[in-house]
NUPANU-525778 format. One record per residue: residue in one letter; residue number from 1; z, y negated, x of N, C-alpha, C in turn. Coordinates in pm, whole numbers. Layout:
<rs>
r residu: A | num: NUM | nc3: Z | nc2: Y | nc1: X | cac3: Z | cac2: Y | cac1: X | cc3: Z | cc2: Y | cc1: X
...
</rs>
This chain:
<rs>
r residu: X | num: 1 | nc3: 18986 | nc2: -13833 | nc1: 19543 | cac3: 18849 | cac2: -13846 | cac1: 19508 | cc3: 18828 | cc2: -14030 | cc1: 19575
r residu: X | num: 2 | nc3: 18696 | nc2: -14055 | nc1: 19544 | cac3: 18671 | cac2: -14183 | cac1: 19624 | cc3: 18671 | cc2: -14287 | cc1: 19507
r residu: X | num: 3 | nc3: 18722 | nc2: -14396 | nc1: 19484 | cac3: 18711 | cac2: -14472 | cac1: 19375 | cc3: 18621 | cc2: -14583 | cc1: 19394
r residu: X | num: 4 | nc3: 18464 | nc2: -14538 | nc1: 19327 | cac3: 18363 | cac2: -14627 | cac1: 19342 | cc3: 18337 | cc2: -14739 | cc1: 19276
r residu: X | num: 5 | nc3: 18398 | nc2: -14785 | nc1: 19195 | cac3: 18328 | cac2: -14929 | cac1: 19092 | cc3: 18498 | cc2: -14955 | cc1: 19085
r residu: X | num: 6 | nc3: 18569 | nc2: -15077 | nc1: 19118 | cac3: 18684 | cac2: -15149 | cac1: 19082 | cc3: 18676 | cc2: -15271 | cc1: 19032
r residu: X | num: 7 | nc3: 18696 | nc2: -15341 | nc1: 18943 | cac3: 18665 | cac2: -15470 | cac1: 18909 | cc3: 18810 | cc2: -15543 | cc1: 18849
r residu: X | num: 8 | nc3: 18895 | nc2: -15633 | nc1: 18907 | cac3: 18970 | cac2: -15673 | cac1: 18889 | cc3: 19029 | cc2: -15771 | cc1: 18958
r residu: X | num: 9 | nc3: 19117 | nc2: -15883 | nc1: 18959 | cac3: 19188 | cac2: -15922 | cac1: 19069 | cc3: 19172 | cc2: -15891 | cc1: 19186
r residu: X | num: 10 | nc3: 19250 | nc2: -15747 | nc1: 19228 | cac3: 19236 | cac2: -15707 | cac1: 19385 | cc3: 19210 | cc2: -15598 | cc1: 19386
r residu: X | num: 11 | nc3: 19050 | nc2: -15604 | nc1: 19358 | cac3: 18983 | cac2: -15509 | cac1: 19372 | cc3: 18962 | cc2: -15418 | cc1: 19428
r residu: X | num: 12 | nc3: 18961 | nc2: -15288 | nc1: 19502 | cac3: 18980 | cac2: -15227 | cac1: 19627 | cc3: 18863 | cc2: -15086 | cc1: 19608
r residu: X | num: 13 | nc3: 18774 | nc2: -15082 | nc1: 19622 | cac3: 18667 | cac2: -14966 | cac1: 19557 | cc3: 18558 | cc2: -14977 | cc1: 19695
r residu: X | num: 14 | nc3: 18481 | nc2: -14852 | nc1: 19671 | cac3: 18333 | cac2: -14882 | cac1: 19714 | cc3: 18310 | cc2: -14952 | cc1: 19701
r residu: X | num: 15 | nc3: 18262 | nc2: -14992 | nc1: 19560 | cac3: 18219 | cac2: -15108 | cac1: 19541 | cc3: 18304 | cc2: -15167 | cc1: 19440
r residu: X | num: 16 | nc3: 18345 | nc2: -15332 | nc1: 19498 | cac3: 18487 | cac2: -15404 | cac1: 19468 | cc3: 18411 | cc2: -15534 | cc1: 19425
r residu: X | num: 17 | nc3: 18472 | nc2: -15537 | nc1: 19274 | cac3: 18424 | cac2: -15733 | cac1: 19206 | cc3: 18556 | cc2: -15730 | cc1: 19158
r residu: X | num: 18 | nc3: 18627 | nc2: -15875 | nc1: 19225 | cac3: 18712 | cac2: -15936 | cac1: 19232 | cc3: 18706 | cc2: -16097 | cc1: 19280
r residu: X | num: 19 | nc3: 18865 | nc2: -16142 | nc1: 19211 | cac3: 18912 | cac2: -16228 | cac1: 19324 | cc3: 18943 | cc2: -16220 | cc1: 19481
r residu: X | num: 20 | nc3: 19006 | nc2: -16124 | nc1: 19504 | cac3: 19043 | cac2: -16059 | cac1: 19630 | cc3: 18973 | cc2: -15888 | cc1: 19645
r residu: X | num: 21 | nc3: 18849 | nc2: -15885 | nc1: 19680 | cac3: 18813 | cac2: -15780 | cac1: 19646 | cc3: 18759 | cc2: -15736 | cc1: 19782
r residu: X | num: 22 | nc3: 18832 | nc2: -15596 | nc1: 19795 | cac3: 18797 | cac2: -15512 | cac1: 19964 | cc3: 18797 | cc2: -15385 | cc1: 19938
r residu: X | num: 23 | nc3: 18600 | nc2: -15345 | nc1: 20007 | cac3: 18547 | cac2: -15214 | cac1: 20033 | cc3: 18407 | cc2: -15210 | cc1: 20041
r residu: X | num: 24 | nc3: 18328 | nc2: -15121 | nc1: 20078 | cac3: 18243 | cac2: -15128 | cac1: 20129 | cc3: 18119 | cc2: -15265 | cc1: 20099
r residu: X | num: 25 | nc3: 18124 | nc2: -15289 | nc1: 19943 | cac3: 18043 | cac2: -15372 | cac1: 19912 | cc3: 18163 | cc2: -15453 | cc1: 19859
r residu: X | num: 26 | nc3: 18149 | nc2: -15583 | nc1: 19867 | cac3: 18268 | cac2: -15634 | cac1: 19801 | cc3: 18228 | cc2: -15808 | cc1: 19776
r residu: X | num: 27 | nc3: 18215 | nc2: -15813 | nc1: 19632 | cac3: 18170 | cac2: -15944 | cac1: 19578 | cc3: 18272 | cc2: -16012 | cc1: 19564
r residu: X | num: 28 | nc3: 18322 | nc2: -16121 | nc1: 19552 | cac3: 18443 | cac2: -16235 | cac1: 19552 | cc3: 18514 | cc2: -16303 | cc1: 19528
r residu: X | num: 29 | nc3: 18582 | nc2: -16392 | nc1: 19539 | cac3: 18582 | cac2: -16510 | cac1: 19586 | cc3: 18674 | cc2: -16528 | cc1: 19716
r residu: X | num: 30 | nc3: 18798 | nc2: -16434 | nc1: 19748 | cac3: 18773 | cac2: -16347 | cac1: 19932 | cc3: 18753 | cc2: -16225 | cc1: 19888
r residu: X | num: 31 | nc3: 18648 | nc2: -16209 | nc1: 20002 | cac3: 18567 | cac2: -16091 | cac1: 19985 | cc3: 18578 | cc2: -16018 | cc1: 20111
r residu: X | num: 32 | nc3: 18616 | nc2: -15881 | nc1: 20141 | cac3: 18607 | cac2: -15827 | cac1: 20271 | cc3: 18557 | cc2: -15681 | cc1: 20219
r residu: X | num: 33 | nc3: 18411 | nc2: -15656 | nc1: 20325 | cac3: 18395 | cac2: -15546 | cac1: 20333 | cc3: 18294 | cc2: -15503 | cc1: 20419
r residu: X | num: 34 | nc3: 18214 | nc2: -15423 | nc1: 20422 | cac3: 18122 | cac2: -15383 | cac1: 20527 | cc3: 17983 | cc2: -15499 | cc1: 20518
r residu: X | num: 35 | nc3: 17962 | nc2: -15502 | nc1: 20375 | cac3: 17852 | cac2: -15608 | cac1: 20325 | cc3: 17966 | cc2: -15721 | cc1: 20223
r residu: X | num: 36 | nc3: 17979 | nc2: -15820 | nc1: 20263 | cac3: 18113 | cac2: -15911 | cac1: 20187 | cc3: 18031 | cc2: -16033 | cc1: 20168
r residu: X | num: 37 | nc3: 18021 | nc2: -16058 | nc1: 19970 | cac3: 17943 | cac2: -16208 | cac1: 19955 | cc3: 18077 | cc2: -16265 | cc1: 19848
r residu: X | num: 38 | nc3: 18107 | nc2: -16395 | nc1: 19870 | cac3: 18228 | cac2: -16438 | cac1: 19831 | cc3: 18176 | cc2: -16596 | cc1: 19870
r residu: X | num: 39 | nc3: 18295 | nc2: -16669 | nc1: 19820 | cac3: 18380 | cac2: -16818 | cac1: 19916 | cc3: 18423 | cc2: -16821 | cc1: 20058
r residu: X | num: 40 | nc3: 18482 | nc2: -16658 | nc1: 20063 | cac3: 18575 | cac2: -16680 | cac1: 20223 | cc3: 18587 | cc2: -16533 | cc1: 20212
r residu: X | num: 41 | nc3: 18368 | nc2: -16526 | nc1: 20243 | cac3: 18375 | cac2: -16386 | cac1: 20255 | cc3: 18410 | cc2: -16332 | cc1: 20423
r residu: X | num: 42 | nc3: 18427 | nc2: -16223 | nc1: 20487 | cac3: 18410 | cac2: -16160 | cac1: 20586 | cc3: 18396 | cc2: -15995 | cc1: 20604
r residu: X | num: 43 | nc3: 18351 | nc2: -15972 | nc1: 20734 | cac3: 18343 | cac2: -15832 | cac1: 20733 | cc3: 18188 | cc2: -15799 | cc1: 20846
r residu: X | num: 44 | nc3: 18078 | nc2: -15690 | nc1: 20796 | cac3: 17969 | cac2: -15687 | cac1: 20894 | cc3: 17843 | cc2: -15745 | cc1: 20850
r residu: X | num: 45 | nc3: 17808 | nc2: -15740 | nc1: 20708 | cac3: 17699 | cac2: -15842 | cac1: 20679 | cc3: 17772 | cc2: -15925 | cc1: 20561
r residu: X | num: 46 | nc3: 17749 | nc2: -16069 | nc1: 20586 | cac3: 17864 | cac2: -16140 | cac1: 20481 | cc3: 17774 | cc2: -16279 | cc1: 20467
r residu: X | num: 47 | nc3: 17750 | nc2: -16283 | nc1: 20339 | cac3: 17698 | cac2: -16404 | cac1: 20266 | cc3: 17808 | cc2: -16490 | cc1: 20231
r residu: X | num: 48 | nc3: 17848 | nc2: -16626 | nc1: 20221 | cac3: 17955 | cac2: -16672 | cac1: 20180 | cc3: 17981 | cc2: -16794 | cc1: 20178
r residu: X | num: 49 | nc3: 18049 | nc2: -16902 | nc1: 20159 | cac3: 18029 | cac2: -17032 | cac1: 20184 | cc3: 18136 | cc2: -17038 | cc1: 20357
r residu: X | num: 50 | nc3: 18216 | nc2: -16962 | nc1: 20374 | cac3: 18327 | cac2: -16997 | cac1: 20468 | cc3: 18258 | cc2: -16811 | cc1: 20498
r residu: X | num: 51 | nc3: 18187 | nc2: -16779 | nc1: 20646 | cac3: 18180 | cac2: -16655 | cac1: 20656 | cc3: 18163 | cc2: -16593 | cc1: 20789
r residu: X | num: 52 | nc3: 18261 | nc2: -16503 | nc1: 20746 | cac3: 18298 | cac2: -16489 | cac1: 20939 | cc3: 18205 | cc2: -16287 | cc1: 20915
r residu: X | num: 53 | nc3: 18202 | nc2: -16252 | nc1: 21026 | cac3: 18108 | cac2: -16100 | cac1: 21058 | cc3: 18000 | cc2: -16118 | cc1: 21166
r residu: X | num: 54 | nc3: 17969 | nc2: -15996 | nc1: 21146 | cac3: 17866 | cac2: -15964 | cac1: 21310 | cc3: 17726 | cc2: -16035 | cc1: 21238
r residu: X | num: 55 | nc3: 17674 | nc2: -16026 | nc1: 21093 | cac3: 17566 | cac2: -16074 | cac1: 21093 | cc3: 17604 | cc2: -16151 | cc1: 20979
r residu: X | num: 56 | nc3: 17578 | nc2: -16303 | nc1: 20946 | cac3: 17614 | cac2: -16401 | cac1: 20854 | cc3: 17538 | cc2: -16488 | cc1: 20825
r residu: X | num: 57 | nc3: 17550 | nc2: -16493 | nc1: 20735 | cac3: 17490 | cac2: -16584 | cac1: 20639 | cc3: 17585 | cc2: -16713 | cc1: 20556
r residu: X | num: 58 | nc3: 17598 | nc2: -16842 | nc1: 20597 | cac3: 17704 | cac2: -16907 | cac1: 20508 | cc3: 17681 | cc2: -17054 | cc1: 20549
r residu: X | num: 59 | nc3: 17738 | nc2: -17099 | nc1: 20458 | cac3: 17769 | cac2: -17327 | cac1: 20524 | cc3: 17827 | cc2: -17309 | cc1: 20626
r residu: X | num: 60 | nc3: 17938 | nc2: -17212 | nc1: 20679 | cac3: 18012 | cac2: -17252 | cac1: 20767 | cc3: 18030 | cc2: -17104 | cc1: 20827
r residu: X | num: 61 | nc3: 17916 | nc2: -17040 | nc1: 20906 | cac3: 17921 | cac2: -16908 | cac1: 20997 | cc3: 17986 | cc2: -16953 | cc1: 21089
r residu: X | num: 62 | nc3: 18039 | nc2: -16784 | nc1: 21120 | cac3: 18092 | cac2: -16743 | cac1: 21274 | cc3: 18007 | cc2: -16584 | cc1: 21253
r residu: X | num: 63 | nc3: 17943 | nc2: -16609 | nc1: 21294 | cac3: 17844 | cac2: -16489 | cac1: 21360 | cc3: 17871 | cc2: -16386 | cc1: 21491
r residu: X | num: 64 | nc3: 17905 | nc2: -16260 | nc1: 21514 | cac3: 17895 | cac2: -16207 | cac1: 21596 | cc3: 17745 | cc2: -16196 | cc1: 21716
r residu: X | num: 65 | nc3: 17649 | nc2: -16150 | nc1: 21620 | cac3: 17523 | cac2: -16070 | cac1: 21662 | cc3: 17410 | cc2: -16195 | cc1: 21606
r residu: X | num: 66 | nc3: 17486 | nc2: -16258 | nc1: 21476 | cac3: 17310 | cac2: -16385 | cac1: 21398 | cc3: 17378 | cc2: -16417 | cc1: 21295
r residu: X | num: 67 | nc3: 17356 | nc2: -16552 | nc1: 21318 | cac3: 17469 | cac2: -16605 | cac1: 21236 | cc3: 17371 | cc2: -16763 | cc1: 21206
r residu: X | num: 68 | nc3: 17348 | nc2: -16750 | nc1: 21013 | cac3: 17228 | cac2: -16870 | cac1: 20979 | cc3: 17301 | cc2: -16932 | cc1: 20917
r residu: X | num: 69 | nc3: 17269 | nc2: -17096 | nc1: 20911 | cac3: 17406 | cac2: -17207 | cac1: 20816 | cc3: 17379 | cc2: -17310 | cc1: 20839
r residu: X | num: 70 | nc3: 17457 | nc2: -17385 | nc1: 20764 | cac3: 17449 | cac2: -17541 | cac1: 20782 | cc3: 17531 | cc2: -17528 | cc1: 20895
r residu: X | num: 71 | nc3: 17645 | nc2: -17501 | nc1: 20939 | cac3: 17711 | cac2: -17510 | cac1: 21070 | cc3: 17770 | cc2: -17382 | cc1: 21082
r residu: X | num: 72 | nc3: 17768 | nc2: -17371 | nc1: 21230 | cac3: 17853 | cac2: -17257 | cac1: 21253 | cc3: 17808 | cc2: -17238 | cc1: 21423
r residu: X | num: 73 | nc3: 17847 | nc2: -17067 | nc1: 21461 | cac3: 17811 | cac2: -17066 | cac1: 21569 | cc3: 17789 | cc2: -16895 | cc1: 21597
r residu: X | num: 74 | nc3: 17721 | nc2: -16848 | nc1: 21697 | cac3: 17662 | cac2: -16677 | cac1: 21675 | cc3: 17612 | cc2: -16693 | cc1: 21774
r residu: X | num: 75 | nc3: 17533 | nc2: -16558 | nc1: 21837 | cac3: 17537 | cac2: -16491 | cac1: 21930 | cc3: 17379 | cc2: -16555 | cc1: 21971
r residu: X | num: 76 | nc3: 17270 | nc2: -16536 | nc1: 21842 | cac3: 17151 | cac2: -16619 | cac1: 21812 | cc3: 17149 | cc2: -16674 | cc1: 21693
r residu: X | num: 77 | nc3: 17056 | nc2: -16770 | nc1: 21665 | cac3: 17018 | cac2: -16827 | cac1: 21519 | cc3: 16919 | cc2: -16924 | cc1: 21509
r residu: X | num: 78 | nc3: 16872 | nc2: -16907 | nc1: 21365 | cac3: 16737 | cac2: -16969 | cac1: 21336 | cc3: 16765 | cc2: -17132 | cc1: 21337
r residu: X | num: 79 | nc3: 16911 | nc2: -17159 | nc1: 21315 | cac3: 16934 | cac2: -17279 | cac1: 21252 | cc3: 16946 | cc2: -17361 | cc1: 21360
r residu: X | num: 80 | nc3: 16905 | nc2: -17488 | nc1: 21274 | cac3: 16927 | cac2: -17632 | cac1: 21397 | cc3: 17079 | cc2: -17643 | cc1: 21398
r residu: X | num: 81 | nc3: 17227 | nc2: -17632 | nc1: 21311 | cac3: 17328 | cac2: -17738 | cac1: 21362 | cc3: 17448 | cc2: -17575 | cc1: 21403
r residu: X | num: 82 | nc3: 17419 | nc2: -17453 | nc1: 21432 | cac3: 17440 | cac2: -17352 | cac1: 21411 | cc3: 17405 | cc2: -17366 | cc1: 21581
r residu: X | num: 83 | nc3: 17519 | nc2: -17310 | nc1: 21649 | cac3: 17520 | cac2: -17313 | cac1: 21819 | cc3: 17482 | cc2: -17151 | cc1: 21821
r residu: X | num: 84 | nc3: 17321 | nc2: -17147 | nc1: 21906 | cac3: 17343 | cac2: -17028 | cac1: 21967 | cc3: 17383 | cc2: -17019 | cc1: 22089
r residu: X | num: 85 | nc3: 17453 | nc2: -16919 | nc1: 22098 | cac3: 17510 | cac2: -16884 | cac1: 22256 | cc3: 17454 | cc2: -16825 | cc1: 22304
r residu: X | num: 86 | nc3: 17347 | nc2: -16767 | nc1: 22283 | cac3: 17280 | cac2: -16681 | cac1: 22353 | cc3: 17110 | cc2: -16701 | cc1: 22383
r residu: X | num: 87 | nc3: 17069 | nc2: -16802 | nc1: 22251 | cac3: 16933 | cac2: -16839 | cac1: 22246 | cc3: 16936 | cc2: -16802 | cc1: 22064
r residu: X | num: 88 | nc3: 16839 | nc2: -16941 | nc1: 22046 | cac3: 16761 | cac2: -16913 | cac1: 21922 | cc3: 16649 | cc2: -16871 | cc1: 21880
r residu: X | num: 89 | nc3: 16609 | nc2: -16869 | nc1: 21798 | cac3: 16472 | cac2: -16808 | cac1: 21743 | cc3: 16365 | cc2: -16888 | cc1: 21672
r residu: X | num: 90 | nc3: 16288 | nc2: -16927 | nc1: 21708 | cac3: 16185 | cac2: -17059 | cac1: 21645 | cc3: 16045 | cc2: -16959 | cc1: 21575
r residu: X | num: 91 | nc3: 16075 | nc2: -16889 | nc1: 21475 | cac3: 15924 | cac2: -16815 | cac1: 21407 | cc3: 15969 | cc2: -16713 | cc1: 21450
r residu: X | num: 92 | nc3: 15843 | nc2: -16665 | nc1: 21529 | cac3: 15871 | cac2: -16502 | cac1: 21576 | cc3: 15926 | cc2: -16503 | cc1: 21739
r residu: X | num: 93 | nc3: 15911 | nc2: -16618 | nc1: 21794 | cac3: 15940 | cac2: -16616 | cac1: 21930 | cc3: 16101 | cc2: -16686 | cc1: 21953
r residu: X | num: 94 | nc3: 16158 | nc2: -16532 | nc1: 22056 | cac3: 16338 | cac2: -16566 | cac1: 22090 | cc3: 16334 | cc2: -16654 | cc1: 22205
r residu: X | num: 95 | nc3: 16435 | nc2: -16711 | nc1: 22185 | cac3: 16433 | cac2: -16855 | cac1: 22349 | cc3: 16595 | cc2: -16875 | cc1: 22374
r residu: X | num: 96 | nc3: 16559 | nc2: -16752 | nc1: 22518 | cac3: 16703 | cac2: -16694 | cac1: 22555 | cc3: 16721 | cc2: -16797 | cc1: 22622
r residu: X | num: 97 | nc3: 16911 | nc2: -16825 | nc1: 22668 | cac3: 16901 | cac2: -16915 | cac1: 22741 | cc3: 16944 | cc2: -16889 | cc1: 22891
r residu: X | num: 98 | nc3: 16996 | nc2: -16941 | nc1: 23003 | cac3: 16988 | cac2: -16887 | cac1: 23166 | cc3: 17077 | cc2: -16982 | cc1: 23235
r residu: X | num: 99 | nc3: 17095 | nc2: -16925 | nc1: 23302 | cac3: 17172 | cac2: -17014 | cac1: 23400 | cc3: 17360 | cc2: -16981 | cc1: 23352
r residu: X | num: 100 | nc3: 17413 | nc2: -17107 | nc1: 23412 | cac3: 17557 | cac2: -17095 | cac1: 23334 | cc3: 17595 | cc2: -17141 | cc1: 23216
r residu: X | num: 101 | nc3: 17516 | nc2: -17226 | nc1: 23124 | cac3: 17518 | cac2: -17176 | cac1: 23006 | cc3: 17526 | cc2: -17059 | cc1: 22889
r residu: X | num: 102 | nc3: 17431 | nc2: -16942 | nc1: 22984 | cac3: 17427 | cac2: -16799 | cac1: 22958 | cc3: 17532 | cc2: -16741 | cc1: 22999
r residu: X | num: 103 | nc3: 17650 | nc2: -16766 | nc1: 23100 | cac3: 17781 | cac2: -16757 | cac1: 23122 | cc3: 17878 | cc2: -16759 | cc1: 23057
r residu: X | num: 104 | nc3: 17877 | nc2: -16946 | nc1: 23024 | cac3: 17967 | cac2: -16941 | cac1: 22894 | cc3: 17961 | cc2: -16876 | cc1: 22756
r residu: X | num: 105 | nc3: 17804 | nc2: -16894 | nc1: 22703 | cac3: 17733 | cac2: -16823 | cac1: 22604 | cc3: 17831 | cc2: -16684 | cc1: 22617
r residu: X | num: 106 | nc3: 17805 | nc2: -16559 | nc1: 22682 | cac3: 17910 | cac2: -16503 | cac1: 22737 | cc3: 18042 | cc2: -16452 | cc1: 22682
r residu: X | num: 107 | nc3: 18090 | nc2: -16559 | nc1: 22731 | cac3: 18258 | cac2: -16606 | cac1: 22734 | cc3: 18304 | cc2: -16616 | cc1: 22630
r residu: X | num: 108 | nc3: 18243 | nc2: -16716 | nc1: 22575 | cac3: 18259 | cac2: -16763 | cac1: 22351 | cc3: 18224 | cc2: -16678 | cc1: 22326
r residu: X | num: 109 | nc3: 18098 | nc2: -16588 | nc1: 22324 | cac3: 18083 | cac2: -16486 | cac1: 22201 | cc3: 18131 | cc2: -16348 | cc1: 22262
r residu: X | num: 110 | nc3: 18228 | nc2: -16304 | nc1: 22376 | cac3: 18313 | cac2: -16191 | cac1: 22375 | cc3: 18477 | cc2: -16290 | cc1: 22320
r residu: X | num: 111 | nc3: 18486 | nc2: -16389 | nc1: 22319 | cac3: 18607 | cac2: -16433 | cac1: 22245 | cc3: 18624 | cc2: -16460 | cc1: 22114
r residu: X | num: 112 | nc3: 18457 | nc2: -16414 | nc1: 22080 | cac3: 18449 | cac2: -16442 | cac1: 21935 | cc3: 18457 | cc2: -16316 | cc1: 21878
r residu: X | num: 113 | nc3: 18420 | nc2: -16239 | nc1: 21915 | cac3: 18370 | cac2: -16094 | cac1: 21899 | cc3: 18541 | cc2: -16026 | cc1: 21881
r residu: X | num: 114 | nc3: 18592 | nc2: -16090 | nc1: 22011 | cac3: 18810 | cac2: -16068 | cac1: 21966 | cc3: 18871 | cc2: -16084 | cc1: 21894
r residu: X | num: 115 | nc3: 18830 | nc2: -16211 | nc1: 21839 | cac3: 18912 | cac2: -16298 | cac1: 21722 | cc3: 18831 | cc2: -16225 | cc1: 21580
r residu: X | num: 116 | nc3: 18662 | nc2: -16155 | nc1: 21593 | cac3: 18638 | cac2: -16120 | cac1: 21443 | cc3: 18739 | cc2: -15947 | cc1: 21479
r residu: X | num: 117 | nc3: 18715 | nc2: -15879 | nc1: 21546 | cac3: 18781 | cac2: -15793 | cac1: 21574 | cc3: 18947 | cc2: -15805 | cc1: 21510
r residu: X | num: 118 | nc3: 19003 | nc2: -15832 | nc1: 21585 | cac3: 19150 | cac2: -15887 | cac1: 21522 | cc3: 19134 | cc2: -15975 | cc1: 21400
r residu: X | num: 119 | nc3: 19071 | nc2: -16027 | nc1: 21349 | cac3: 19110 | cac2: -16103 | cac1: 21192 | cc3: 19015 | cc2: -15991 | cc1: 21096
r residu: X | num: 120 | nc3: 18934 | nc2: -15950 | nc1: 21095 | cac3: 18827 | cac2: -15901 | cac1: 21033 | cc3: 18808 | cc2: -15757 | cc1: 21092
r residu: X | num: 121 | nc3: 18810 | nc2: -15731 | nc1: 21168 | cac3: 18778 | cac2: -15548 | cac1: 21205 | cc3: 18871 | cc2: -15471 | cc1: 21138
r residu: X | num: 122 | nc3: 19020 | nc2: -15511 | nc1: 21254 | cac3: 19087 | cac2: -15365 | cac1: 21167 | cc3: 19119 | cc2: -15389 | cc1: 21068
r residu: X | num: 123 | nc3: 19117 | nc2: -15486 | nc1: 20965 | cac3: 19159 | cac2: -15461 | cac1: 20835 | cc3: 19090 | cc2: -15390 | cc1: 20771
r residu: X | num: 124 | nc3: 18952 | nc2: -15398 | nc1: 20791 | cac3: 18842 | cac2: -15363 | cac1: 20715 | cc3: 18840 | cc2: -15225 | cc1: 20753
r residu: X | num: 125 | nc3: 18818 | nc2: -15161 | nc1: 20879 | cac3: 18846 | cac2: -14989 | cac1: 20954 | cc3: 18984 | cc2: -14984 | cc1: 20841
r residu: X | num: 126 | nc3: 19067 | nc2: -15020 | nc1: 20872 | cac3: 19231 | cac2: -14989 | cac1: 20817 | cc3: 19214 | cc2: -14922 | cc1: 20633
r residu: X | num: 127 | nc3: 19174 | nc2: -15053 | nc1: 20571 | cac3: 19100 | cac2: -15037 | cac1: 20439 | cc3: 19035 | cc2: -14891 | cc1: 20399
r residu: X | num: 128 | nc3: 18922 | nc2: -14873 | nc1: 20522 | cac3: 18801 | cac2: -14786 | cac1: 20478 | cc3: 18878 | cc2: -14636 | cc1: 20505
r residu: X | num: 129 | nc3: 18931 | nc2: -14671 | nc1: 20620 | cac3: 18919 | cac2: -14530 | cac1: 20681 | cc3: 19112 | cc2: -14444 | cc1: 20704
r residu: X | num: 130 | nc3: 19170 | nc2: -14575 | nc1: 20721 | cac3: 19350 | cac2: -14522 | cac1: 20687 | cc3: 19424 | cc2: -14461 | cc1: 20633
r residu: X | num: 131 | nc3: 19542 | nc2: -14382 | nc1: 20593 | cac3: 19581 | cac2: -14309 | cac1: 20514 | cc3: 19585 | cc2: -14425 | cc1: 20339
r residu: X | num: 132 | nc3: 19507 | nc2: -14311 | nc1: 20272 | cac3: 19541 | cac2: -14400 | cac1: 20166 | cc3: 19435 | cc2: -14510 | cc1: 20135
r residu: X | num: 133 | nc3: 19328 | nc2: -14480 | nc1: 20254 | cac3: 19195 | cac2: -14573 | cac1: 20250 | cc3: 19048 | cc2: -14525 | cc1: 20116
r residu: X | num: 134 | nc3: 19010 | nc2: -14650 | nc1: 20115 | cac3: 18893 | cac2: -14595 | cac1: 20030 | cc3: 18816 | cc2: -14498 | cc1: 20003
r residu: X | num: 135 | nc3: 18801 | nc2: -14451 | nc1: 20164 | cac3: 18680 | cac2: -14363 | cac1: 20221 | cc3: 18783 | cc2: -14225 | cc1: 20185
r residu: X | num: 136 | nc3: 18867 | nc2: -14221 | nc1: 20205 | cac3: 18921 | cac2: -14093 | cac1: 20215 | cc3: 18969 | cc2: -14050 | cc1: 20097
r residu: X | num: 137 | nc3: 18954 | nc2: -13914 | nc1: 20112 | cac3: 18987 | cac2: -13839 | cac1: 19970 | cc3: 19145 | cc2: -13839 | cc1: 19932
r residu: X | num: 138 | nc3: 19118 | nc2: -13826 | nc1: 19799 | cac3: 19323 | cac2: -13816 | cac1: 19800 | cc3: 19362 | cc2: -13652 | cc1: 19855
r residu: X | num: 139 | nc3: 19459 | nc2: -13660 | nc1: 19862 | cac3: 19538 | cac2: -13506 | cac1: 19907 | cc3: 19586 | cc2: -13452 | cc1: 19828
r residu: X | num: 140 | nc3: 19500 | nc2: -13306 | nc1: 19779 | cac3: 19580 | cac2: -13216 | cac1: 19692 | cc3: 19750 | cc2: -13155 | cc1: 19715
r residu: X | num: 141 | nc3: 19766 | nc2: -13207 | nc1: 19594 | cac3: 19908 | cac2: -13103 | cac1: 19595 | cc3: 19897 | cc2: -12947 | cc1: 19541
r residu: X | num: 142 | nc3: 19974 | nc2: -12882 | nc1: 19621 | cac3: 19979 | cac2: -12776 | cac1: 19624 | cc3: 20063 | cc2: -12695 | cc1: 19522
</rs>
C-alpha cells in the first residue's frame, strides 16, 4: 500500500510534511521531491531559499531548465542576477545567446545537469521507485 500522507520529522510518503520531507510532494525544512517546497529544497519543480532542481524559484537558485530568484544559475531565467546560460526572457520575448557564449553555456549546463543528477536525481528516483520506495506497493506475504 502506498503511504499517501506522512507528517513528522523524517516524513516519507506521496505527500510528506516535516523537517526532512521526502516524497512526490515534499514540504519541509529539507525537502526532496518531484514538487519540493522548503528552506533547502531539491527536486524537479522546486521553491525554496536554497533551491536546486529542473525548474526552480528561490533566493539562491540552481535550475537546470529554468531558474528565477535573487542569485542563481540556470539554462534560462527572467531575473537580473540569475545567470542565464542559454538566454533570458524579457516579457514575451526570449533572447537566446550565440557564438562562444552558447558553447560555454552548454558546457556549464551539462555540468549543472550532471551535478543535479548526482546530488538529487538518483536519490529521488531511488526513494520513489527503488526497493521499498514510496510508489512501490508493499510485498504480500504468502
